[in-house]
C-alpha positions as CSV (number, residue, x, y, z in Angstrom):
1,M,119.8,142.7,140.8
2,T,119.3,143.1,137.0
3,N,121.7,141.5,134.6
4,T,121.9,141.9,130.8
5,P,122.8,138.8,128.8
6,A,125.7,138.9,126.4
7,G,123.8,136.8,123.9
8,P,120.9,134.4,123.7
9,G,121.2,132.1,126.7
10,G,124.6,133.4,127.5
11,P,126.0,134.6,130.8
12,A,125.2,138.1,131.9
13,L,127.1,141.2,132.8
14,R,126.1,142.1,136.4
15,R,124.8,145.5,137.5
16,T,126.9,146.0,140.6
17,L,128.1,149.6,140.4
18,G,126.2,152.4,142.3
19,A,126.4,156.1,141.7
20,G,129.5,156.5,143.9
21,D,131.3,153.7,142.1
22,A,130.5,155.2,138.7
23,V,131.8,158.6,139.8
24,V,135.0,157.0,141.0
25,V,135.5,155.1,137.7
26,G,135.1,158.4,135.8
27,L,137.5,160.2,138.2
28,G,140.0,157.4,138.0
29,A,140.2,157.9,134.2
30,M,140.2,161.7,134.3
31,L,142.6,162.2,137.2
32,G,145.1,160.1,135.3
33,A,148.5,161.1,134.1
34,G,147.0,163.7,131.8
35,I,147.1,166.4,134.5
36,F,150.7,165.5,135.3
37,A,151.9,165.7,131.7
38,A,149.4,167.6,129.5
39,L,149.9,171.0,131.2
40,A,153.4,171.5,129.7
41,P,152.6,171.0,126.0
42,A,149.4,173.0,126.4
43,A,151.4,175.9,127.9
44,R,153.9,175.7,125.0
45,A,151.0,176.0,122.6
46,A,148.8,178.6,124.4
47,G,151.3,180.6,126.4
48,S,149.4,183.0,128.7
49,G,146.2,181.7,127.2
50,L,146.6,178.4,129.1
51,L,143.7,179.0,131.4
52,L,141.5,180.1,128.5
53,A,142.4,176.8,126.7
54,L,141.4,174.9,129.9
55,A,138.1,176.7,129.9
56,V,137.5,175.9,126.2
57,A,138.3,172.2,126.8
58,A,136.0,172.1,129.9
59,A,133.1,173.7,128.0
60,I,133.4,171.3,125.1
61,A,133.8,168.4,127.6
62,Y,130.6,169.6,129.4
63,C,128.7,169.6,126.1
64,N,130.0,166.1,125.3
65,A,129.1,164.9,128.8
66,D,125.6,166.3,128.5
67,S,125.0,164.6,125.2
68,S,126.5,161.3,126.5
69,A,124.4,161.4,129.6
70,R,121.2,161.9,127.7
71,L,122.0,159.0,125.4
72,A,123.2,156.8,128.2
73,A,119.8,157.1,129.9
74,L,118.2,155.8,126.7
75,Y,120.8,153.2,125.8
76,P,122.4,151.8,129.0
77,A,124.5,149.2,127.2
78,S,128.2,148.4,127.0
79,G,129.9,150.3,124.3
80,G,129.0,154.0,124.9
81,T,129.1,156.0,121.7
82,Y,129.5,152.9,119.5
83,V,126.0,152.0,120.6
84,Y,124.6,155.5,120.4
85,G,125.9,156.1,116.9
86,R,124.6,152.7,115.7
87,E,121.1,153.3,117.1
88,R,120.8,157.0,116.1
89,L,122.9,157.5,113.0
90,G,123.3,154.0,111.5
91,E,125.7,151.1,111.7
92,F,128.6,152.8,109.9
93,W,128.8,155.8,112.2
94,G,128.6,153.6,115.3
95,Y,131.3,151.4,114.0
96,L,133.6,154.3,113.2
97,A,133.2,155.7,116.7
98,G,133.9,152.3,118.2
99,W,137.0,151.9,115.9
100,A,138.3,155.3,116.9
101,F,137.9,154.6,120.6
102,V,139.3,151.0,120.6
103,V,142.4,151.9,118.5
104,G,143.1,155.3,120.1
105,K,142.6,154.1,123.6
106,T,144.6,151.0,123.1
107,A,147.6,153.2,122.3
108,S,146.7,155.3,125.4
109,C,146.7,152.2,127.6
110,A,150.2,151.4,126.5
111,A,151.2,155.1,127.1
112,M,149.8,155.0,130.6
113,A,151.6,151.7,131.4
114,L,154.9,153.2,130.2
115,T,154.2,156.3,132.3
116,V,153.9,154.0,135.4
117,G,157.2,152.4,134.4
118,A,159.0,155.8,133.8
119,Y,158.0,157.1,137.2
120,A,158.4,153.8,139.2
121,W,161.7,152.5,137.7
122,P,163.0,154.6,134.8
123,G,165.8,152.1,134.0
124,Q,163.3,149.3,133.5
125,A,160.2,151.2,132.2
126,H,159.2,148.6,129.6
127,A,159.4,145.7,132.1
128,V,157.5,147.6,134.7
129,A,154.9,148.6,132.1
130,V,154.3,145.0,131.1
131,A,154.0,143.8,134.7
132,T,151.5,146.7,135.3
133,V,149.4,145.6,132.4
134,V,149.3,142.0,133.6
135,L,148.3,143.2,137.1
136,V,145.6,145.5,135.9
137,T,144.2,142.9,133.5
138,A,143.9,140.5,136.4
139,V,142.0,143.0,138.4
140,D,139.6,143.6,135.5
141,Y,139.2,139.8,135.0
142,G,138.2,139.5,138.7
143,G,135.1,141.6,138.2
144,V,134.1,145.2,137.8
145,Q,133.4,145.7,141.5
146,K,137.0,144.8,142.4
147,S,138.1,147.3,139.7
148,A,136.0,150.0,141.4
149,W,137.5,149.3,144.8
150,V,141.0,149.6,143.4
151,T,140.1,152.8,141.5
152,R,138.6,154.3,144.7
153,A,142.0,153.9,146.4
154,V,143.8,155.3,143.4
155,V,141.5,158.4,143.3
156,G,142.0,159.0,147.0
157,V,145.8,159.0,146.6
158,V,145.8,161.2,143.5
159,L,143.5,163.8,145.0
160,A,145.7,164.0,148.1
161,V,148.8,164.5,146.0
162,L,147.1,167.2,143.9
163,A,145.8,169.0,146.9
164,S,149.3,169.0,148.4
165,V,150.7,170.5,145.2
166,V,148.1,173.2,145.2
167,V,148.5,174.1,148.9
168,V,152.3,174.2,148.7
169,C,152.4,176.3,145.6
170,L,149.8,178.8,146.6
171,T,151.1,179.3,150.1
172,S,154.7,179.7,148.9
173,G,156.4,183.0,149.1
174,D,157.4,182.6,145.5
175,A,153.8,182.4,144.3
176,D,152.7,185.3,142.2
177,L,149.3,185.4,140.6
178,G,150.6,188.0,138.2
179,R,152.3,185.1,136.4
180,L,148.9,183.9,135.2
181,D,149.1,186.5,132.5
182,A,152.8,186.3,131.9
183,G,154.3,184.9,128.8
184,A,153.5,185.4,125.1
185,P,150.0,184.6,124.1
186,G,149.6,181.7,121.7
187,G,146.8,183.2,119.7
188,T,143.6,181.6,118.7
189,G,145.3,178.7,117.0
190,G,147.5,178.1,120.0
191,V,144.6,178.2,122.4
192,L,142.6,175.7,120.4
193,Q,145.6,173.4,120.1
194,A,146.2,173.5,123.8
195,A,142.5,172.9,124.4
196,G,142.7,169.8,122.2
197,L,145.7,168.5,124.2
198,L,144.0,169.3,127.5
199,F,140.8,167.5,126.4
200,F,142.8,164.3,126.7
201,A,142.7,164.8,130.5
202,F,138.9,165.3,130.5
203,A,137.8,162.4,128.3
204,G,137.7,159.8,131.0
205,Y,134.0,160.3,131.8
206,A,133.2,158.1,128.8
207,R,134.3,155.2,130.9
208,I,131.1,155.6,132.9
209,A,128.9,155.2,129.8
210,T,130.9,152.3,128.4
211,L,130.1,150.4,131.6
212,G,126.4,150.9,131.0
213,E,125.4,147.3,131.6
214,E,127.2,147.1,134.9
215,V,125.6,150.1,136.6
216,R,122.5,149.9,138.8
217,D,119.6,152.1,137.7
218,P,121.6,153.4,134.7
219,A,119.0,155.9,133.5
220,R,119.5,157.9,136.7
221,T,123.0,156.9,137.8
222,I,125.0,157.4,134.6
223,P,123.9,161.0,133.8
224,R,124.4,162.0,137.5
225,A,127.8,160.3,137.7
226,V,129.1,161.8,134.5
227,R,128.3,165.3,135.6
228,V,129.6,164.9,139.1
229,A,132.9,163.3,137.9
230,L,133.4,166.1,135.3
231,G,132.7,168.8,137.9
232,V,135.2,167.4,140.4
233,A,137.9,166.9,137.8
234,L,137.4,170.4,136.5
235,A,137.7,171.9,139.9
236,A,140.9,169.9,140.5
237,Y,142.4,170.9,137.1
238,V,141.7,174.6,137.6
239,A,143.2,174.6,141.1
240,V,146.4,172.8,139.9
241,A,146.8,175.0,136.8
242,V,146.5,178.2,138.8
243,A,148.9,176.9,141.5
244,V,151.6,175.7,139.0
245,L,151.4,178.8,136.9
246,S,151.7,181.0,140.0
247,V,155.2,179.7,140.7
248,L,156.5,178.7,137.2
249,G,154.7,181.0,134.8
250,A,153.6,179.9,131.3
251,E,157.1,180.0,129.7
252,S,158.8,177.8,132.4
253,L,155.8,175.5,132.5
254,G,155.9,175.0,128.8
255,G,159.6,173.9,129.0
256,S,159.0,171.5,131.9
257,V,159.2,167.7,131.6
258,A,157.6,167.1,135.0
259,P,155.7,170.3,135.6
260,L,154.1,169.4,139.0
261,A,157.4,168.2,140.4
262,D,159.2,171.3,139.1
263,A,156.4,173.5,140.6
264,V,156.9,172.1,144.2
265,R,160.7,172.5,143.9
266,A,160.2,176.1,142.8
267,A,157.8,176.6,145.7
268,G,160.6,175.6,148.1
269,A,159.4,172.1,148.9
270,P,161.8,169.8,147.1
271,G,161.0,167.0,149.5
272,L,157.5,166.8,148.0
273,A,158.8,166.1,144.5
274,P,159.2,162.3,145.1
275,V,155.7,162.2,146.4
276,V,154.5,163.9,143.2
277,R,156.3,161.2,141.2
278,V,154.6,158.5,143.2
279,G,151.3,160.3,142.6
280,A,151.9,160.4,138.9
281,A,152.6,156.7,138.8
282,V,149.5,155.9,140.8
283,A,147.4,158.2,138.6
284,A,148.7,156.5,135.5
285,L,147.8,153.1,137.1
286,G,144.3,154.3,137.7
287,S,143.9,155.7,134.2
288,L,145.2,152.4,132.8
289,L,142.6,150.4,134.8
290,A,139.7,152.7,133.6
291,L,141.0,152.6,130.0
292,L,141.2,148.8,129.9
293,L,137.6,148.6,131.3
294,G,136.3,150.9,128.6
295,V,138.2,149.3,125.7
296,S,137.2,145.8,126.7
297,R,133.5,146.8,127.0
298,T,133.5,148.5,123.6
299,T,135.3,145.5,122.1
300,L,132.5,143.3,123.6
301,A,129.8,145.5,122.0
302,M,131.5,145.5,118.6
303,A,132.1,141.7,118.8
304,R,128.4,141.2,119.5
305,D,127.5,142.9,116.2
306,G,130.1,141.1,114.2
307,H,132.6,144.0,113.7
308,L,135.2,142.1,115.7
309,P,135.7,138.3,116.2
310,G,132.6,136.7,117.8
311,P,134.4,134.9,120.6
312,L,135.3,138.3,122.1
313,A,131.6,138.8,123.0
314,A,131.9,136.0,125.6
315,V,131.0,136.8,129.3
316,H,132.6,134.9,132.1
317,P,129.9,132.8,133.9
318,R,131.4,133.4,137.3
319,F,133.0,136.9,137.2
320,H,130.4,138.4,134.8
321,V,133.0,140.3,132.8
322,P,134.0,140.1,129.1
323,H,137.0,138.0,129.9
324,R,138.2,137.2,126.4
325,A,138.0,140.8,125.3
326,A,139.8,141.8,128.5
327,L,142.6,139.3,127.9
328,V,143.0,140.2,124.2
329,V,143.1,143.9,124.9
330,G,145.5,143.3,127.8
331,G,147.7,141.2,125.6
332,V,147.9,143.7,122.8
333,V,148.7,146.5,125.3
334,A,151.4,144.4,126.9
335,V,153.1,143.8,123.5
336,L,152.9,147.5,122.7
337,A,154.3,148.4,126.2
338,A,157.2,146.0,125.8
339,T,158.2,147.0,122.3
340,V,157.2,150.6,121.5
341,D,157.4,153.9,123.2
342,V,153.9,155.4,122.7
343,R,154.0,158.0,125.3
344,G,153.7,160.5,122.5
345,A,150.3,159.2,121.6
346,V,148.4,161.9,123.5
347,G,147.7,163.9,120.3
348,F,146.6,160.8,118.3
349,S,144.4,159.6,121.1
350,S,142.9,163.1,121.5
351,F,142.0,163.1,117.8
352,G,140.3,159.7,118.0
353,V,138.4,160.6,121.1
354,L,137.3,164.0,119.7
355,M,135.9,162.2,116.6
356,Y,134.2,159.7,119.0
357,Y,132.5,162.5,120.8
358,A,131.6,164.2,117.5
359,V,129.5,161.1,116.8
360,A,128.0,161.2,120.3
361,N,126.9,164.9,119.8
362,A,125.5,164.1,116.3
363,S,123.6,161.2,117.9
364,A,122.2,163.4,120.7
365,W,121.1,166.0,118.1
366,T,118.6,163.4,116.7
367,L,116.9,163.0,120.1
368,R,113.4,164.5,120.5
369,P,114.1,168.2,120.9
370,A,113.3,169.9,124.3
371,A,113.8,173.5,125.4
372,G,117.5,174.2,124.7
373,A,118.3,170.5,124.4
374,R,120.1,170.9,121.1
375,V,122.5,173.6,122.2
376,A,124.9,171.3,123.9
377,P,125.1,168.8,120.9
378,A,125.6,171.6,118.4
379,V,128.3,173.3,120.4
380,G,129.9,170.0,121.3
381,F,130.0,168.8,117.7
382,A,131.5,172.0,116.3
383,G,133.9,172.2,119.2
384,C,135.1,168.6,118.8
385,L,135.8,169.2,115.1
386,A,137.6,172.5,115.8
387,L,139.8,171.0,118.5
388,A,140.5,167.8,116.5
389,F,141.8,169.7,113.5
390,S,143.8,172.2,115.6
391,L,146.0,169.4,117.0
392,P,149.6,169.1,115.7
393,W,149.4,168.0,112.0
394,T,151.1,164.7,112.7
395,S,148.3,163.8,115.2
396,V,145.7,164.8,112.6
397,A,147.4,162.8,109.8
398,V,147.8,159.6,111.8
399,G,144.3,159.9,113.3
400,A,142.8,160.4,109.9
401,A,144.7,157.5,108.4
402,V,143.6,155.2,111.2
403,L,139.9,156.3,110.7
404,G,140.3,155.8,107.0
405,A,141.7,152.3,107.5
406,G,138.8,151.4,109.7
407,A,136.3,152.7,107.1
408,V,138.0,150.6,104.4
409,A,137.9,147.5,106.6
410,Y,134.2,148.1,107.2
411,G,133.5,148.5,103.5
412,V,135.5,145.3,102.7
413,R,133.7,143.3,105.3
414,K,130.2,144.5,104.2
415,A,131.1,143.7,100.5
416,R,132.1,140.2,101.5
417,G,128.9,139.8,103.5
418,R,126.8,140.8,100.5
419,R,128.6,138.4,98.2
420,R,128.1,135.5,100.6
421,G,124.4,136.4,101.0
422,A,123.8,136.7,97.3
423,P,121.9,133.8,95.5
424,G,124.3,131.2,94.3
425,G,127.1,132.8,96.2
426,Q,127.4,135.6,93.6
């Protein structure tokens, strides 16, 4: 078994994940609460163009996945696009991608924890969210293989719930495929905004790449796992979107708070609604686990390079995980989950992740060209920018401000480093 040291003479991350484990990790992130919540705001934006928006989001996600898979085969290290940007475009672009990922996904972690609380015990959502973060951090601390086992169970439950929703809706006497075209179209801007919101539900395949040092035979496993996970998630999303639209229509879907639960009620199966609520809570739990894995590994990579405090680069000698990074990330998420309602962070997170993938596509563009190999990076890069700036203006403003703050922090740190390194301390 091949291990990769965290530093000279330090403990190593352990390559324990096979292809099936990697696919499950990606699915655990993608089949998270996004599909339970993102359909409604996307339907409000796109109207009858919802399925077109889903196709646009999927196409851009595929381009991003293709770029990420090619880069992961060359750079199978923890950190994902942080590493790719650093190696292909320069230190600043790698740092900016890592910053966007860590900050945006930390907010997403808190949002997922609060989603678990809202479904499991609405009256004590914050307390349940904090307990969930503690539990998931403990699972992460125990080793990536244990995390994969838990995620496998989560994915099984969520797929079963989604399949039940699809079957109940499509076999209902109230199902009408004519509703797929009903409702006012949202226009090009609405379709792009909806695609940007739906992209939040696809972005989980990045978790496979950020675990690059814990995957066996990464040059083969990561590209294959990324594409398989994306394909399975896309098939599930299309089936769910068609099923829910067939009983609710775009207008009713856009006004729904819990669209999948409302869909099964409209289909004449109100007894399934509590099951859907459980499925949403489990899905959010799985998404939170995958997110914490990704954020802690990117934190590890940035700490190795001095962009974050050095102690966060430590790897546990027994469990072979970045334990300090995992504990710090878990602690920050727990504080956010206890004090702030960040369930509205989907747009902000989407902006950060789209910028993250723009860097990934730009990095893939610099690889040695092969027949048609630059089509996906070009389409992915343009698509990421188009979707990012089609999001609600508040998401764009907050996202741009966070990226700007990260850039300023980078400049200040580099300036201080130059002064310390100058002769005589000048």
